[in-house]
C-alpha positions in Angstrom: 0.0 0.0 0.0 1.3 3.4 -0.9 1.0 6.8 0.8 -2.2 7.9 -1.1 -3.9 4.6 -0.7 -3.3 4.5 3.0 -4.8 8.0 3.5 -7.9 7.1 1.4 -8.4 3.8 3.3 -7.9 5.2 6.7 -10.1 8.3 6.2 -12.7 6.1 4.5 -12.7 3.9 7.7 -12.9 6.9 10.0 -14.7 5.1 12.9 -14.1 1.5 11.8 -12.2 -0.3 14.6 -12.9 -3.8 13.2 -10.9 -5.6 10.7 -7.2 -5.5 10.0 -4.6 -3.1 8.7 -1.2 -3.9 7.2 1.9 -2.4 8.5 2.3 0.0 5.5 -1.2 1.2 5.8 -0.7 2.2 9.5 2.7 3.8 9.1 1.9 5.8 6.0 -1.2 7.2 7.7 0.8 7.9 10.8 3.3 9.9 8.7 0.4 11.8 7.1 -1.1 12.7 10.5 2.3 13.9 11.7 2.8 16.0 8.6 -0.7 17.5 8.9 -0.2 18.4 12.5 3.2 19.9 11.8 1.8 21.9 8.8 -1.1 23.1 11.0 1.4 24.3 13.6 3.3 26.2 10.9 0.2 27.7 9.3 -1.2 28.6 12.8 1.9 30.4 13.9 2.3 32.2 10.6 -1.3 33.3 10.6 -1.8 34.1 14.2 1.7 34.7 15.5 4.0 32.3 17.3 2.7 33.1 20.8 -1.0 33.6 20.0 -3.6 31.2 21.3 -5.3 31.1 17.8 -2.4 29.2 16.3 -2.4 26.6 19.0 -6.2 26.2 18.7 -5.9 25.7 14.9 -3.2 23.0 15.4 -5.3 21.3 18.1 -8.4 21.2 15.9 -6.4 19.6 13.0 -5.0 17.0 15.5 -8.5 16.3 16.7 -9.8 15.7 13.2 -7.2 12.9 12.7 -7.5 11.4 16.3 -10.3 8.9 15.6 -8.9 7.6 12.2 -5.5 7.2 13.8 -6.9 5.3 16.7 -9.0 3.2 14.4 -6.0 2.4 12.2 -4.0 1.5 15.3 -6.7 -0.8 16.5 -6.9 -2.5 13.1 -3.1 -2.8 13.0 -3.1 -4.5 16.4 -5.8 -6.9 15.1 -3.4 -7.8 12.3 -0.8 -9.1 14.8 -3.5 -10.9 16.8 -4.0 -8.4 19.6 -7.1 -6.5 20.8 -7.4 -2.8 19.9 -7.9 -2.1 23.6 -4.1 -2.5 24.0 -3.9 1.1 22.7 -4.7 2.3 26.2 -1.1 1.5 27.0 -0.3 4.8 25.2 -1.1 6.5 28.5 2.1 5.1 30.0 5.7 5.6 29.0 6.6 1.9 28.8 3.3 1.2 27.0 4.3 3.6 24.1 7.5 1.6 23.5 5.6 -1.7 23.5 2.9 -0.3 21.1 5.6 0.9 18.7 7.1 -2.6 18.7 3.7 -4.2 18.1 2.7 -1.7 15.4 6.0 -2.4 13.6 5.6 -6.2 13.9 4.8 -8.3 10.9 1.4 -9.8 10.2 0.6 -12.9 12.3 -1.8 -15.7 11.6 -3.5 -15.1 15.0 -5.0 -12.0 13.5 -7.4 -14.1 11.4 -9.9 -14.1 14.2 -10.5 -10.4 13.5 -11.4 -11.0 9.9 -15.1 -10.7 9.1 -16.0 -13.9 7.2 -19.0 -12.2 5.6 -16.9 -9.4 4.2 -19.2 -6.7 5.8 -18.0 -3.9 7.8 -20.7 -3.9 10.6 -22.5 -6.8 12.2 -26.2 -7.3 11.6 -28.4 -6.1 14.5 
């Protein structure tokens, strides 16, 4: 998966926490979110001034727009290595961040098959 495909996929699955994501999909999208946040910081400080609250607010708004797709992609990435998406709560700890980076960088594992939807649909029937 290339850079553009990963952005399209992850933004198309904005709130989809089920399924799996390949390593390239996650990391390309992560790079995109970092670049967008960095760009928003530059535009905010150029527009509002480096010490103005407006620039920080603009940057924060852009980061919030990409929060859920990033969490969803991270959850799908963890599914691909056979782990639950709830493991992302480890991001709240310093040691957990290191562990998550290792997991997100891990290769696909067959245990992740249990997160595949055999019907090929995105949401279960109610």
